[in-house]
N, C-alpha and C positions, 0 to 999 in steps of 0.2 A: 504494500500500500504506500502511496506517495505521502509526502509530508503534509500537504494541505488538507486532504481528507482526514488525516489523523488530528490535525488542529481542531477541526470541527467536532470530531468525536470526543476529544478531551474536554470540551466545554460541558458535556453531560455525563462524564464518567465518574464513578465512585471508586472503581478498582482499575488500575493500570498495570498491564503486563508489557514489559519492554526490555530490550537488550540495552546494556549500559551506554553504548555509543549513541543510539537514537534518543534515549532519555536525556542524555547530556545535551544533545542538539536542541531538544525542546526547552530545556532549562535556559539555554543561551538565547533562544528566540522569545523567551518569556511567554511561551504558549502553554506552560504548565506551572502551577503554583503548589509548592510543597511545604509551605510554612505550617499548614494544618494537618500534615501527614500524621497518622496514628500508628501505622504498622508498615515496616519495610521487610520484605522477604528476599533474601539472596538465595536463589536455587542453583544447585550444581556449582557451588563456589569454586571447587577444584577445576571444573571445566572452564570457568571464567579465567582462572589463573593461567591455564595452558593456552587459552586463546588470546592472552595478552590484555584482558579487559580490566584488570585490577587498578591500573592508574585512573581509568574512567570512573570506577567505583569510588575511589578515594575522592575524586572531584565532586561526585554526586553527594557524598556525605557532608560536604561543606555547605550544602544548601538545605539540609534537613533540620527540623527542630530538635532541640536537645531532649525534650520529653517525648519519647516514642518507644514502641516495641520493635526490636530487630530480631529476626529469625534467620539463621544461616543453616542451609542444608548442604551437605557435602558427602560424597561417597567415600572419600579419603580426606585426611587432614594433614596436608603437608605443612612445613614450617611457615611458609608465607601466609597461609590461611589462618593459622593460629595467631600469628602476629597481627593480622587484620582484626580478628575478633578481640584481641587484647586492647587494640587502639580505639575501636569504635563501639564496643559493647561494654555496658556497665555491669560488672560482676556477673558474667554470663553463666548459665547452667548448661552442662553438657549432657545430652541424652544420646546414648548409643543403642541403636535398635538392631537386633540380630547380630550378636557378636560373631565376627568372622573367624572361621577356622578352616584349614584345608581338609579336604575329604580324605578318608583313609584309603581310598582307591588310587590315590596319586602317589607315585614315588618321585623323589627329588634328587637332583645331582647338580653340583657346581663343576664347571669346566674352566680352570684357569687358562688364560690365553692373552697374548699381547693384542692390543687393540687392532693393529694393522693385519692381524691374522684371523680375525673373527669370521670373515666371509669364507676363507679357506677351511676353517674348522667346521663351519656350518655345512659346507658341501661334503666334507668327510663324514660327518655324522649322518647326513641324509643318505650317502652312498652305502653306509654300513649299518643301517637300521631298517626295520620293517614298518616304518611309519606309514600310516594310511592317510591321515589327514593332519596337517601341521599348521599351527598358528604361531607366527613369529612376531615378537614385539620389538619395536625400535623406539628410541626416545624422540626422534624428530620426523616430521613429514618428509623432508628431503631424503633422509636415510631410508625410510620405508619405500619410497618411490625408486631410489637407486638400487636397493637390495632386491626389490621385486624384479627389476630389469636384469640384474646379474643372474638371478636364479633362472629366468627364462632363457638367457643366453646359454646357461649351463645345460639346458634341455629339459628343465622341469616345467610342469604345468602350474604356473604361479601367477598371483595377482597381488596388487598392493591396495591398501585401504587407508587413505589419509585425507586430511581436511580440504585439500585443494580440488578434490574430485567433485564433479557435478553429481546431483542426486541420482541421475539415471546411471552413470558409470559406477557409483557406489553400490547401487542396487544390483547391477550386473555382476560386480565382484562378489557380493554377498551370496547372490543366487548361485553363481558358478561354484563357489566354495561349498555351499550347502548341498548342491546336487552332485558334487564329485567331479565337475569339469576341471576345477583347480584343486590340485593336491595340497598346495601351500598358499597361505594367505599371510602377507606381511602387513602389519598394522601398527598404528600408534595407540596409546591407551584411550584417547578421546574417540578416535575413529572406530575403535573396536566395541564401543558401548552399544548394547542392543544385539550383539551377535548371540544367536541361540542355535547352536549346532551341537547335537548330542554325540556325534561320532568323532569328535576331535581326539586323536590318539596322542598327540604330542603338543605341548606348549614350550616354545624355546624363547627365552629372554636373551635376545641378541644384545640388548643394552640392559644394564641393571635397573630395576624399578626404583623409583625415588623414595618409596616408603615400604615397610613390611605389609601394610594393608593393600597397597597396590600390587605387591607380589601375590598376595592371596587372591585378589580379584582376578589377576591374570591367569593363574593356574586353575582357578575355578572353572575355566572353560573346558577342562579335560577331566576324565575320571567320573563322568556323569552316568546316572542310571545304572549303577553297579558295574559299569565298564571300568577297566583299569586304564590309567593314564600315566604319561611320563612328563615331568617338568624339568627342563634343562636350563641352566642359567650360566651365561658366559661371564666370568669375573676377571677383572684386571687388578693390578696392584693398588688402584685407587679405591677399590670397593670393599676394603676390609671391614669398615664400620658397618656397612649395610649387610655384609655377609653375617656378621655377628648378630645384628638386629633381626634379620630374617630367621636365623637359627633359634633365637629366643622366642620369636612369634610361633614358629613351628613346634617348639618344645623339644627339639633334639638337634644334634649336630648333623648337618647335611653332608653327605659323602662328596669328596672332591675327586674327580676322575681325570685320568690322563689317557688319551687315546693312543694305543701302541702303533696304529696305522698312520698317525699324523706327524708331519715334519714340523716340530715346534721351532726349528731354527731356520725355517723358510722365509720367504718374502711374500708380499701381497701379489707378486707376479705369478705365483703358483696357482692363483685362482683360474687364470686362463688355461693353464695346463690341466687342471682338474676338470674344467669344462670340456676340454677335448677328450679326456679320459672317460667322462660320463657318457658323452655322445657315442664313443666307440663301444663302450659296454652296452649301451642301449641298443645299438645296431646289432650287436652279437646276439642279444636276447631275442630280438625280433626275428633274426635269421634262424635261430634254433627253434622258435615256435613254428616257423614255416616248415 
C-alpha cells in the first residue's frame, strides 16, 4: 500500500501494525501521533535485529510517552536484544514459554576446521555420508547464496534460501526441498523460519549459531516424528565460548570428530578438485546402474 492511503487510514485507526522503517517515515511526516500511545509491541525482535531494523526502533522510542506498556516477543534472545530491553523497558518481567531442549532422536558432533576449508569439509562429509535431505545454515545471505552455487557446481541438487529472494523463488526453493527435487537447502536463520519438512536427515551448521537457543532451533529441524537425525557443526578457533555454551545447553559434552578422509592441510582450491571428483563418481554410479 502506498503512503497516502495509509495516511488516510491512520486518521481512524486505534491499532497500528507497521514495520519500523515505515512507522518512522510516518512519524517524520507527522501523519501519526504517538504521545497517547498505551501499548507498544515489538514482535520477532531477533528478526528485526538480523534485518538491521534496531536503529529505527531506537529512533521510534524517542517519540513514545514514558508511561506505556512495552511487550517484546523474540524466538531467541541475543545480547543486542537484551541490551535493548534493559535500555527501554522499566524493570521488565521475562516469560519463557516452552523451554527448548533438543530431541533425543538427534545426535550431535562438532567438526573443527579452518574457516577457509569449510566448503571442502562440507563436500567431504556429503560424499561420505548417507544423507537424504540436508539443511545447511550460514550466518549471512551472501554466504548462503554463494555456498548454494558451489554445491550445484559440485553436482548436487541444491538451492539457497535467503532474504534477497522474491516470494515466488523462495516458495520454489521450499517446495523443491520438501518434494525431494533439492537434496540440500542452504539457508540463513531468518530465511529458514517456517520450514516444516519432517524428513530432514541432517542439519549442518556451516557457521556457528550466535546463541545456544539458536543452535537448538536449528537442529530442531531434524530428528522429527521419531526419525533419527544428525546435527553437525563446523567450529573454528574463535568458537570456543559458544562450543562450551552449547554443550551446557545440551547437558553433555558434544563429540569432536576428525574426518580421516579429509586433507586438513589443504587449501580452498581443493574445492574445485573435489567437485570434479564428485562428478566423476556420479558418472560411474550412473554407468553401473545402466
